[in-house]
ZADO-1210 file (C-alpha; in nm, 4 decimals, padded with zeros to 6 digits):
<atoms>
<atom x="00.0149" y="00.0003" z="-00.0142" code="MET" pos="1"/>
<atom x="00.2794" y="00.2293" z="00.0776" code="PHE" pos="2"/>
<atom x="00.4685" y="00.1676" z="-00.2463" code="LEU" pos="3"/>
<atom x="00.1336" y="00.2417" z="-00.4186" code="PHE" pos="4"/>
<atom x="00.0905" y="00.5592" z="-00.2604" code="LEU" pos="5"/>
<atom x="00.4462" y="00.6844" z="-00.3366" code="VAL" pos="6"/>
<atom x="00.4014" y="00.5669" z="-00.7133" code="VAL" pos="7"/>
<atom x="00.0764" y="00.7699" z="-00.7191" code="VAL" pos="8"/>
<atom x="00.2509" y="01.0375" z="-00.5841" code="GLY" pos="9"/>
<atom x="00.5055" y="01.0422" z="-00.8012" code="LEU" pos="10"/>
<atom x="00.3063" y="01.0240" z="-01.0931" code="GLY" pos="11"/>
<atom x="00.0670" y="01.3102" z="-00.9667" code="VAL" pos="12"/>
<atom x="00.3718" y="01.5230" z="-00.9463" code="GLY" pos="13"/>
<atom x="00.5271" y="01.4498" z="-01.2532" code="THR" pos="14"/>
<atom x="00.1908" y="01.5444" z="-01.4307" code="LEU" pos="15"/>
<atom x="00.1481" y="01.8772" z="-01.2496" code="LEU" pos="16"/>
<atom x="00.5076" y="01.9363" z="-01.3635" code="ALA" pos="17"/>
<atom x="00.4238" y="01.8841" z="-01.7281" code="VAL" pos="18"/>
<atom x="00.1270" y="02.0578" z="-01.6919" code="VAL" pos="19"/>
<atom x="00.2351" y="02.3847" z="-01.5386" code="PHE" pos="20"/>
<atom x="00.5746" y="02.3677" z="-01.6938" code="ALA" pos="21"/>
<atom x="00.5504" y="02.7041" z="-01.8777" code="PRO" pos="22"/>
<atom x="00.4296" y="02.8834" z="-01.5812" code="GLN" pos="23"/>
<atom x="00.7327" y="02.7230" z="-01.3617" code="ILE" pos="24"/>
<atom x="00.9730" y="02.8289" z="-01.6204" code="ARG" pos="25"/>
<atom x="00.8715" y="03.1824" z="-01.6159" code="ARG" pos="26"/>
<atom x="00.8590" y="03.1862" z="-01.2549" code="TYR" pos="27"/>
<atom x="01.2304" y="03.0272" z="-01.2191" code="ALA" pos="28"/>
<atom x="01.3780" y="03.2377" z="-01.4885" code="ALA" pos="29"/>
<atom x="01.3170" y="03.5613" z="-01.2597" code="GLY" pos="30"/>
<atom x="01.3992" y="03.9249" z="-01.3525" code="GLY" pos="31"/>
<atom x="01.5164" y="04.0386" z="-01.6686" code="VAL" pos="32"/>
<atom x="01.7324" y="04.3182" z="-01.7484" code="CYS" pos="33"/>
<atom x="01.5276" y="04.5781" z="-01.9764" code="ARG" pos="34"/>
<atom x="01.7669" y="04.8609" z="-01.9966" code="SER" pos="35"/>
<atom x="01.8749" y="04.9298" z="-02.3666" code="ALA" pos="36"/>
<atom x="02.2071" y="05.0960" z="-02.2859" code="ALA" pos="37"/>
<atom x="02.4660" y="05.1134" z="-02.5152" code="ARG" pos="38"/>
<atom x="02.8513" y="05.0650" z="-02.4170" code="LEU" pos="39"/>
<atom x="02.9927" y="05.1745" z="-02.7367" code="ASP" pos="40"/>
<atom x="03.3650" y="05.3130" z="-02.6640" code="GLY" pos="41"/>
<atom x="03.3409" y="05.1388" z="-02.2779" code="LYS" pos="42"/>
<atom x="03.5938" y="04.8656" z="-02.1656" code="THR" pos="43"/>
<atom x="03.4574" y="04.6067" z="-01.9651" code="VAL" pos="44"/>
<atom x="03.6606" y="04.3285" z="-01.7444" code="LEU" pos="45"/>
<atom x="03.4687" y="03.9836" z="-01.6596" code="ILE" pos="46"/>
<atom x="03.6356" y="03.7196" z="-01.4437" code="THR" pos="47"/>
<atom x="03.5315" y="03.3471" z="-01.5212" code="GLY" pos="48"/>
<atom x="03.3747" y="03.4551" z="-01.8291" code="ALA" pos="49"/>
<atom x="03.4562" y="03.1366" z="-02.0048" code="ASN" pos="50"/>
<atom x="03.1366" y="02.9721" z="-01.9004" code="THR" pos="51"/>
<atom x="02.8021" y="02.9894" z="-01.7100" code="GLY" pos="52"/>
<atom x="02.6553" y="03.3420" z="-01.6130" code="ILE" pos="53"/>
<atom x="03.0036" y="03.4897" z="-01.7161" code="GLY" pos="54"/>
<atom x="02.9967" y="03.4025" z="-02.0653" code="LYS" pos="55"/>
<atom x="02.6250" y="03.5174" z="-02.0898" code="GLU" pos="56"/>
<atom x="02.7432" y="03.8504" z="-01.9407" code="THR" pos="57"/>
<atom x="02.9844" y="03.8813" z="-02.1656" code="ALA" pos="58"/>
<atom x="02.7999" y="03.8196" z="-02.4783" code="LEU" pos="59"/>
<atom x="02.5191" y="04.0722" z="-02.3630" code="ASP" pos="60"/>
<atom x="02.7683" y="04.3482" z="-02.2863" code="LEU" pos="61"/>
<atom x="02.9667" y="04.2844" z="-02.6366" code="ALA" pos="62"/>
<atom x="02.6421" y="04.3076" z="-02.8076" code="MET" pos="63"/>
<atom x="02.5963" y="04.6450" z="-02.6430" code="ARG" pos="64"/>
<atom x="02.9228" y="04.7200" z="-02.8001" code="GLY" pos="65"/>
<atom x="03.1698" y="04.7444" z="-02.5185" code="ALA" pos="66"/>
<atom x="03.5205" y="04.5992" z="-02.5545" code="ARG" pos="67"/>
<atom x="03.5038" y="04.2920" z="-02.3251" code="VAL" pos="68"/>
<atom x="03.8138" y="04.1347" z="-02.1820" code="ILE" pos="69"/>
<atom x="03.7196" y="03.7854" z="-02.0601" code="MET" pos="70"/>
<atom x="03.9929" y="03.7135" z="-01.7966" code="ALA" pos="71"/>
<atom x="04.0132" y="03.3179" z="-01.7458" code="CYS" pos="72"/>
<atom x="04.2043" y="03.0618" z="-01.5852" code="ARG" pos="73"/>
<atom x="04.1675" y="02.7907" z="-01.8716" code="ASP" pos="74"/>
<atom x="04.2680" y="03.0354" z="-02.1804" code="VAL" pos="75"/>
<atom x="04.1732" y="02.7339" z="-02.4185" code="GLU" pos="76"/>
<atom x="03.8149" y="02.7251" z="-02.2828" code="LYS" pos="77"/>
<atom x="03.8113" y="03.0922" z="-02.2884" code="GLY" pos="78"/>
<atom x="03.9139" y="03.1158" z="-02.6444" code="GLU" pos="79"/>
<atom x="03.6359" y="02.8587" z="-02.7404" code="GLU" pos="80"/>
<atom x="03.3829" y="03.0905" z="-02.5378" code="ALA" pos="81"/>
<atom x="03.4989" y="03.3961" z="-02.7187" code="ALA" pos="82"/>
<atom x="03.4807" y="03.2178" z="-03.0558" code="ALA" pos="83"/>
<atom x="03.1090" y="03.1359" z="-02.9804" code="SER" pos="84"/>
<atom x="03.0339" y="03.5015" z="-02.8711" code="ILE" pos="85"/>
<atom x="03.1886" y="03.6073" z="-03.1827" code="ARG" pos="86"/>
<atom x="02.9809" y="03.3517" z="-03.3945" code="ALA" pos="87"/>
<atom x="02.6699" y="03.4827" z="-03.2335" code="ALA" pos="88"/>
<atom x="02.7654" y="03.8572" z="-03.2885" code="HIS" pos="89"/>
<atom x="02.9768" y="03.8991" z="-03.5663" code="SER" pos="90"/>
<atom x="03.0918" y="04.2541" z="-03.4593" code="SER" pos="91"/>
<atom x="03.1720" y="04.1418" z="-03.0788" code="ALA" pos="92"/>
<atom x="03.4955" y="04.2801" z="-02.9681" code="ASP" pos="93"/>
<atom x="03.6219" y="04.0325" z="-02.7183" code="VAL" pos="94"/>
<atom x="03.9382" y="03.8930" z="-02.6090" code="GLU" pos="95"/>
<atom x="04.0860" y="03.6495" z="-02.3657" code="VAL" pos="96"/>
<atom x="04.3478" y="03.6863" z="-02.1011" code="ARG" pos="97"/>
<atom x="04.4964" y="03.4529" z="-01.8365" code="GLU" pos="98"/>
<atom x="04.3960" y="03.4909" z="-01.5178" code="LEU" pos="99"/>
<atom x="04.4110" y="03.2380" z="-01.1937" code="ASP" pos="100"/>
<atom x="04.2384" y="03.4042" z="-00.9089" code="LEU" pos="101"/>
<atom x="04.4080" y="03.1105" z="-00.6838" code="ALA" pos="102"/>
<atom x="04.7732" y="03.2649" z="-00.7579" code="ASP" pos="103"/>
<atom x="04.8382" y="03.6109" z="-00.6207" code="THR" pos="104"/>
<atom x="05.1372" y="03.6189" z="-00.8856" code="CYS" pos="105"/>
<atom x="04.9093" y="03.5244" z="-01.1694" code="SER" pos="106"/>
<atom x="04.6879" y="03.8082" z="-01.0365" code="ILE" pos="107"/>
<atom x="04.9573" y="04.0622" z="-01.0286" code="ARG" pos="108"/>
<atom x="05.1104" y="03.9823" z="-01.3812" code="ALA" pos="109"/>
<atom x="04.7440" y="04.0205" z="-01.5124" code="PHE" pos="110"/>
<atom x="04.6927" y="04.3489" z="-01.3615" code="ALA" pos="111"/>
<atom x="05.0606" y="04.4732" z="-01.4620" code="GLN" pos="112"/>
<atom x="04.9919" y="04.3736" z="-01.8253" code="ARG" pos="113"/>
<atom x="04.6324" y="04.5192" z="-01.8103" code="PHE" pos="114"/>
<atom x="04.7535" y="04.8489" z="-01.6801" code="LEU" pos="115"/>
<atom x="05.0133" y="04.8535" z="-01.9181" code="ARG" pos="116"/>
<atom x="04.8077" y="04.7755" z="-02.2482" code="GLU" pos="117"/>
<atom x="04.4750" y="04.9105" z="-02.1569" code="VAL" pos="118"/>
<atom x="04.3760" y="05.2709" z="-02.1120" code="ASN" pos="119"/>
<atom x="04.0431" y="05.2709" z="-01.9499" code="HIS" pos="120"/>
<atom x="03.8314" y="05.0466" z="-01.7400" code="LEU" pos="121"/>
<atom x="03.4620" y="05.1274" z="-01.6971" code="HIS" pos="122"/>
<atom x="03.3101" y="04.7887" z="-01.5580" code="ILE" pos="123"/>
<atom x="03.4546" y="04.5212" z="-01.3780" code="LEU" pos="124"/>
<atom x="03.2529" y="04.2061" z="-01.2834" code="ILE" pos="125"/>
<atom x="03.3869" y="03.9868" z="-01.0087" code="ASN" pos="126"/>
<atom x="03.2076" y="03.6532" z="-01.1380" code="ASN" pos="127"/>
<atom x="03.4497" y="03.3739" z="-01.1198" code="ALA" pos="128"/>
<atom x="03.3924" y="03.1511" z="-00.8279" code="GLY" pos="129"/>
<atom x="03.4211" y="02.8094" z="-00.6861" code="VAL" pos="130"/>
<atom x="03.1720" y="02.6032" z="-00.4841" code="MET" pos="131"/>
<atom x="03.2106" y="02.3301" z="-00.2123" code="MET" pos="132"/>
<atom x="03.5210" y="02.1913" z="-00.3218" code="CYS" pos="133"/>
<atom x="03.6931" y="01.9326" z="-00.1228" code="PRO" pos="134"/>
<atom x="03.9429" y="02.0829" z="00.1082" code="TYR" pos="135"/>
<atom x="04.2341" y="02.2568" z="-00.1158" code="THR" pos="136"/>
<atom x="04.4417" y="02.5326" z="-00.1005" code="LYS" pos="137"/>
<atom x="04.5552" y="02.8065" z="-00.3251" code="THR" pos="138"/>
<atom x="04.8922" y="02.8488" z="-00.4382" code="ILE" pos="139"/>
<atom x="04.9501" y="03.0954" z="-00.1535" code="ASP" pos="140"/>
<atom x="04.8017" y="02.8750" z="00.1172" code="GLY" pos="141"/>
<atom x="04.4662" y="03.0381" z="00.1311" code="PHE" pos="142"/>
<atom x="04.1482" y="02.7684" z="00.1655" code="GLU" pos="143"/>
<atom x="04.0196" y="02.7609" z="-00.1920" code="MET" pos="144"/>
<atom x="03.6897" y="02.9266" z="-00.1603" code="HIS" pos="145"/>
<atom x="03.8124" y="03.2293" z="00.0382" code="ILE" pos="146"/>
<atom x="04.0958" y="03.2640" z="-00.1683" code="GLY" pos="147"/>
<atom x="03.9473" y="03.2563" z="-00.4951" code="VAL" pos="148"/>
<atom x="03.5972" y="03.4198" z="-00.4338" code="ASN" pos="149"/>
<atom x="03.7017" y="03.6755" z="-00.2006" code="HIS" pos="150"/>
<atom x="04.0986" y="03.7447" z="-00.1521" code="LEU" pos="151"/>
<atom x="04.1497" y="03.6821" z="-00.5335" code="GLY" pos="152"/>
<atom x="03.9005" y="03.9525" z="-00.6591" code="HIS" pos="153"/>
<atom x="03.9995" y="04.1765" z="-00.3670" code="PHE" pos="154"/>
<atom x="04.3522" y="04.1714" z="-00.4575" code="LEU" pos="155"/>
<atom x="04.2462" y="04.2430" z="-00.8405" code="LEU" pos="156"/>
<atom x="04.0309" y="04.4978" z="-00.7797" code="THR" pos="157"/>
<atom x="04.2894" y="04.6965" z="-00.5415" code="SER" pos="158"/>
<atom x="04.5112" y="04.6533" z="-00.8414" code="LEU" pos="159"/>
<atom x="04.2632" y="04.8088" z="-01.0778" code="LEU" pos="160"/>
<atom x="04.0803" y="05.0423" z="-00.8806" code="ILE" pos="161"/>
<atom x="04.3036" y="05.3362" z="-00.9793" code="GLY" pos="162"/>
<atom x="04.2184" y="05.2927" z="-01.3516" code="LEU" pos="163"/>
<atom x="03.8579" y="05.2413" z="-01.2462" code="LEU" pos="164"/>
<atom x="03.8864" y="05.5905" z="-01.0762" code="LYS" pos="165"/>
<atom x="04.0348" y="05.7583" z="-01.3919" code="ARG" pos="166"/>
<atom x="03.7764" y="05.5937" z="-01.5980" code="SER" pos="167"/>
<atom x="03.5038" y="05.7331" z="-01.4037" code="ALA" pos="168"/>
<atom x="03.2157" y="05.7000" z="-01.4085" code="PRO" pos="169"/>
<atom x="03.2518" y="05.3419" z="-01.3518" code="ALA" pos="170"/>
<atom x="03.1045" y="05.0446" z="-01.1792" code="ARG" pos="171"/>
<atom x="03.2322" y="04.7309" z="-00.9938" code="VAL" pos="172"/>
<atom x="02.9862" y="04.4281" z="-00.9885" code="VAL" pos="173"/>
<atom x="03.0590" y="04.1729" z="-00.7309" code="VAL" pos="174"/>
<atom x="02.8808" y="03.8148" z="-00.7817" code="VAL" pos="175"/>
<atom x="02.7579" y="03.7238" z="-00.4422" code="SER" pos="176"/>
<atom x="02.4814" y="03.4356" z="-00.3449" code="SER" pos="177"/>
<atom x="02.1971" y="03.3923" z="-00.1409" code="LEU" pos="178"/>
<atom x="02.4275" y="03.1624" z="00.0481" code="ALA" pos="179"/>
<atom x="02.5680" y="03.4683" z="00.2280" code="HIS" pos="180"/>
<atom x="02.2751" y="03.4477" z="00.4582" code="ASN" pos="181"/>
<atom x="02.4345" y="03.1299" z="00.5891" code="PHE" pos="182"/>
<atom x="02.7763" y="03.2485" z="00.6456" code="GLY" pos="183"/>
<atom x="02.9838" y="03.3923" z="00.9218" code="TRP" pos="184"/>
<atom x="03.3381" y="03.5174" z="00.8910" code="ILE" pos="185"/>
<atom x="03.5210" y="03.3037" z="01.1154" code="ARG" pos="186"/>
<atom x="03.8149" y="03.5269" z="01.1869" code="PHE" pos="187"/>
<atom x="03.9897" y="03.2826" z="01.4242" code="HIS" pos="188"/>
<atom x="03.9871" y="03.0235" z="01.1449" code="ASP" pos="189"/>
<atom x="03.9478" y="03.2065" z="00.8085" code="LEU" pos="190"/>
<atom x="04.1177" y="02.9328" z="00.6227" code="HIS" pos="191"/>
<atom x="03.9375" y="02.6275" z="00.7796" code="SER" pos="192"/>
<atom x="04.2299" y="02.4778" z="00.9292" code="GLN" pos="193"/>
<atom x="04.0491" y="02.3455" z="01.2575" code="GLY" pos="194"/>
<atom x="03.7512" y="02.2246" z="01.0767" code="SER" pos="195"/>
<atom x="03.6382" y="02.2146" z="00.7296" code="TYR" pos="196"/>
<atom x="03.2994" y="02.1973" z="00.5637" code="ASN" pos="197"/>
<atom x="03.2582" y="02.2775" z="00.1942" code="SER" pos="198"/>
<atom x="02.8999" y="02.4358" z="00.2074" code="GLY" pos="199"/>
<atom x="03.0136" y="02.6547" z="00.5082" code="LEU" pos="200"/>
<atom x="03.3216" y="02.7692" z="00.3500" code="ALA" pos="201"/>
<atom x="03.1465" y="02.8703" z="00.0399" code="TYR" pos="202"/>
<atom x="02.8740" y="03.0739" z="00.2683" code="CYS" pos="203"/>
<atom x="03.1695" y="03.2267" z="00.4369" code="GLN" pos="204"/>
<atom x="03.3086" y="03.3394" z="00.1027" code="SER" pos="205"/>
<atom x="02.9797" y="03.4906" z="-00.0338" code="LYS" pos="206"/>
<atom x="02.9233" y="03.6817" z="00.2845" code="LEU" pos="207"/>
<atom x="03.2634" y="03.8114" z="00.2604" code="ALA" pos="208"/>
<atom x="03.1504" y="03.9330" z="-00.1143" code="ASN" pos="209"/>
<atom x="02.8759" y="04.1200" z="00.0457" code="VAL" pos="210"/>
<atom x="03.0938" y="04.2908" z="00.3080" code="LEU" pos="211"/>
<atom x="03.3647" y="04.3800" z="00.0533" code="PHE" pos="212"/>
<atom x="03.0994" y="04.5509" z="-00.1432" code="THR" pos="213"/>
<atom x="02.9857" y="04.7477" z="00.1259" code="ARG" pos="214"/>
<atom x="03.3096" y="04.8627" z="00.2830" code="GLU" pos="215"/>
<atom x="03.4326" y="04.9313" z="-00.0737" code="LEU" pos="216"/>
<atom x="03.1186" y="05.1231" z="-00.1456" code="ALA" pos="217"/>
<atom x="03.2016" y="05.3598" z="00.1624" code="ARG" pos="218"/>
<atom x="03.5568" y="05.4002" z="00.0635" code="ARG" pos="219"/>
<atom x="03.4574" y="05.5160" z="-00.2942" code="LEU" pos="220"/>
<atom x="03.2152" y="05.7913" z="-00.1935" code="LYS" pos="221"/>
<atom x="03.2973" y="06.0885" z="-00.4214" code="GLY" pos="222"/>
<atom x="03.4926" y="05.9144" z="-00.6498" code="THR" pos="223"/>
<atom x="03.2060" y="05.8600" z="-00.9110" code="ASN" pos="224"/>
<atom x="03.2950" y="05.4791" z="-00.8881" code="VAL" pos="225"/>
<atom x="02.9932" y="05.2466" z="-00.7584" code="THR" pos="226"/>
<atom x="03.0075" y="04.9154" z="-00.6611" code="VAL" pos="227"/>
<atom x="02.7242" y="04.6495" z="-00.6023" code="ASN" pos="228"/>
<atom x="02.6726" y="04.2919" z="-00.5254" code="SER" pos="229"/>
<atom x="02.4188" y="04.0384" z="-00.6613" code="VAL" pos="230"/>
<atom x="02.2886" y="03.7040" z="-00.6080" code="HIS" pos="231"/>
<atom x="02.2095" y="03.5406" z="-00.9611" code="PRO" pos="232"/>
<atom x="01.9690" y="03.2873" z="-00.8551" code="GLY" pos="233"/>
<atom x="01.9998" y="02.9393" z="-00.8586" code="THR" pos="234"/>
<atom x="02.1338" y="02.8765" z="-01.1791" code="VAL" pos="235"/>
<atom x="02.1893" y="02.5537" z="-01.3514" code="ASN" pos="236"/>
<atom x="02.5652" y="02.5540" z="-01.4572" code="SER" pos="237"/>
<atom x="02.9024" y="02.3523" z="-01.3837" code="ASP" pos="238"/>
<atom x="02.9525" y="02.5305" z="-01.0668" code="LEU" pos="239"/>
<atom x="02.8320" y="02.2258" z="-00.8767" code="THR" pos="240"/>
<atom x="03.0907" y="02.0050" z="-01.0799" code="ARG" pos="241"/>
<atom x="03.2822" y="01.9218" z="-00.7136" code="HIS" pos="242"/>
<atom x="02.9431" y="01.7832" z="-00.5465" code="SER" pos="243"/>
<atom x="02.7969" y="01.4885" z="-00.6997" code="THR" pos="244"/>
<atom x="02.4665" y="01.5155" z="-00.4825" code="LEU" pos="245"/>
<atom x="02.4368" y="01.8869" z="-00.5971" code="MET" pos="246"/>
<atom x="02.5025" y="01.7687" z="-00.9698" code="THR" pos="247"/>
<atom x="02.2360" y="01.5180" z="-00.9470" code="ILE" pos="248"/>
<atom x="01.9789" y="01.7505" z="-00.7440" code="PHE" pos="249"/>
<atom x="02.0202" y="02.0300" z="-01.0367" code="PHE" pos="250"/>
<atom x="01.9529" y="01.7479" z="-01.3246" code="THR" pos="251"/>
<atom x="01.6601" y="01.6264" z="-01.1455" code="VAL" pos="252"/>
<atom x="01.4948" y="01.9781" z="-01.0671" code="PHE" pos="253"/>
<atom x="01.6471" y="02.1634" z="-01.3909" code="SER" pos="254"/>
<atom x="01.3089" y="02.2914" z="-01.4740" code="MET" pos="255"/>
<atom x="01.3140" y="02.5142" z="-01.1256" code="PHE" pos="256"/>
<atom x="01.6669" y="02.6372" z="-01.2040" code="LEU" pos="257"/>
<atom x="01.7458" y="02.9372" z="-01.3892" code="LYS" pos="258"/>
<atom x="01.9934" y="02.8937" z="-01.7257" code="THR" pos="259"/>
<atom x="02.2768" y="03.0864" z="-01.7268" code="PRO" pos="260"/>
<atom x="02.1318" y="03.3568" z="-01.9724" code="ARG" pos="261"/>
<atom x="01.8904" y="03.4010" z="-01.7043" code="GLU" pos="262"/>
<atom x="02.1151" y="03.3913" z="-01.4076" code="GLY" pos="263"/>
<atom x="02.3170" y="03.6509" z="-01.5854" code="ALA" pos="264"/>
<atom x="02.0544" y="03.9174" z="-01.5724" code="GLN" pos="265"/>
<atom x="02.1170" y="04.0788" z="-01.2589" code="THR" pos="266"/>
<atom x="02.4916" y="04.1173" z="-01.3207" code="SER" pos="267"/>
<atom x="02.4026" y="04.2789" z="-01.6567" code="ILE" pos="268"/>
<atom x="02.1299" y="04.5179" z="-01.4840" code="TYR" pos="269"/>
<atom x="02.4138" y="04.6375" z="-01.2368" code="CYS" pos="270"/>
<atom x="02.6290" y="04.6904" z="-01.5005" code="ALA" pos="271"/>
<atom x="02.4269" y="04.8857" z="-01.7467" code="VAL" pos="272"/>
<atom x="02.1172" y="05.0042" z="-01.5673" code="ALA" pos="273"/>
<atom x="02.0925" y="05.4088" z="-01.5768" code="GLU" pos="274"/>
<atom x="01.8885" y="05.4317" z="-01.2652" code="GLU" pos="275"/>
<atom x="02.1942" y="05.2995" z="-01.0771" code="LEU" pos="276"/>
<atom x="02.4119" y="05.5604" z="-01.1998" code="ASP" pos="277"/>
<atom x="02.4583" y="05.6882" z="-00.8282" code="SER" pos="278"/>
<atom x="02.3492" y="05.3860" z="-00.6407" code="ILE" pos="279"/>
<atom x="02.6448" y="05.2025" z="-00.4517" code="SER" pos="280"/>
<atom x="02.7006" y="04.9381" z="-00.1682" code="GLY" pos="281"/>
<atom x="02.3656" y="04.7714" z="-00.2318" code="GLN" pos="282"/>
<atom x="02.2617" y="04.4064" z="-00.2897" code="HIS" pos="283"/>
<atom x="02.0439" y="04.2842" z="-00.6030" code="PHE" pos="284"/>
<atom x="01.8692" y="03.9838" z="-00.7045" code="SER" pos="285"/>
<atom x="01.6330" y="03.9518" z="-01.0114" code="ASP" pos="286"/>
<atom x="01.7089" y="04.3008" z="-01.1041" code="CYS" pos="287"/>
<atom x="01.5970" y="04.4509" z="-00.7885" code="ALA" pos="288"/>
<atom x="01.6976" y="04.5400" z="-00.4625" code="PRO" pos="289"/>
<atom x="01.7585" y="04.2205" z="-00.2322" code="ALA" pos="290"/>
<atom x="01.7608" y="04.1219" z="00.1348" code="PHE" pos="291"/>
<atom x="02.1036" y="04.1244" z="00.3194" code="VAL" pos="292"/>
<atom x="02.1660" y="03.9144" z="00.5945" code="ALA" pos="293"/>
<atom x="02.2209" y="04.1179" z="00.9645" code="PRO" pos="294"/>
<atom x="02.5685" y="03.9803" z="00.9245" code="GLN" pos="295"/>
<atom x="02.6379" y="04.1137" z="00.5916" code="GLY" pos="296"/>
<atom x="02.5396" y="04.4616" z="00.7165" code="ARG" pos="297"/>
<atom x="02.7731" y="04.5085" z="00.9981" code="SER" pos="298"/>
<atom x="03.0152" y="04.7730" z="00.9341" code="GLU" pos="299"/>
<atom x="03.2592" y="04.6843" z="01.1998" code="GLU" pos="300"/>
<atom x="03.2903" y="04.3351" z="01.0275" code="THR" pos="301"/>
<atom x="03.3228" y="04.4769" z="00.7128" code="ALA" pos="302"/>
<atom x="03.6092" y="04.7020" z="00.8325" code="ARG" pos="303"/>
<atom x="03.7649" y="04.4200" z="01.0003" code="ARG" pos="304"/>
<atom x="03.7481" y="04.1676" z="00.6949" code="LEU" pos="305"/>
<atom x="03.9233" y="04.4547" z="00.5035" code="TRP" pos="306"/>
<atom x="04.1731" y="04.4726" z="00.7309" code="GLU" pos="307"/>
<atom x="04.2696" y="04.1117" z="00.7655" code="VAL" pos="308"/>
<atom x="04.2221" y="04.0743" z="00.3705" code="SER" pos="309"/>
<atom x="04.4866" y="04.3259" z="00.3494" code="CYS" pos="310"/>
<atom x="04.7206" y="04.1471" z="00.6092" code="GLU" pos="311"/>
<atom x="04.6688" y="03.8181" z="00.4238" code="GLN" pos="312"/>
<atom x="04.7577" y="03.9697" z="00.0962" code="LEU" pos="313"/>
<atom x="05.0416" y="04.1758" z="00.2514" code="ALA" pos="314"/>
<atom x="04.8902" y="04.5104" z="00.0684" code="ILE" pos="315"/>
<atom x="04.8091" y="04.8429" z="00.1918" code="GLU" pos="316"/>
<atom x="04.4827" y="04.9858" z="00.0708" code="TRP" pos="317"/>
<atom x="04.3585" y="05.2634" z="00.2579" code="ASP" pos="318"/>
</atoms>
């Protein structure tokens, strides 16, 4: 009898999913960037632009006339992504440059070349990230989530902030996540050496993204450079490749997830929307202001994280 009820339940659920599939997809797709803003003459830098929402963001901004520089760890995959963008839009001005956010030497080399060869930077999108990795360390000994998702982008932004100011008006977009709600900055064990949970490490790094955004916005007041963070939504991408369980879950429930194109909409919105010209230090989801957890609104935590990040990277950034 129990087995019969289970089968019937699954059957009913499947039938409802099929019947209401169009409505489910419309709801799952979320907000859409309606701005028709052009970016002719503008230069955009996107990290992790070879796949997922990074690639879709690159395609959209290139179609708006921007020069898009795709910073990728895997140059070969980056070139494949760039070729597909050019195939979709023949006049797309896209180029690929090597950047490994898990290696501060790579970040510094990238920035040095960038500053030497690129005269302006109008939009920086800190998009690249890792999720639920087994415990590993970056080249510099940082836990991978906090090292790539936060510290790598922190260093990159610090090296390019002067160019952004000289190119103003300019924008920085930081891709965070709803997962920041479940994160805490473990100052006593930032790199999870005492204990490690891949999910919690990811949440901590996404909270760090939100705190970095708020503190950077405070420090950029009066410069005409804005910075906002985004939650792209739950996107069906290869970000879950390190978790078999998450991969299976995403495959089974793909109907309820955003496509990379849909997930890119809020990043695009924060990069181009005219109404955000003077908005800074905010968090967005589905192209609208979004809730920030209390721990993500703490000015004290944000300032302390800034100081600790500078110490970890052996830099001064006032």
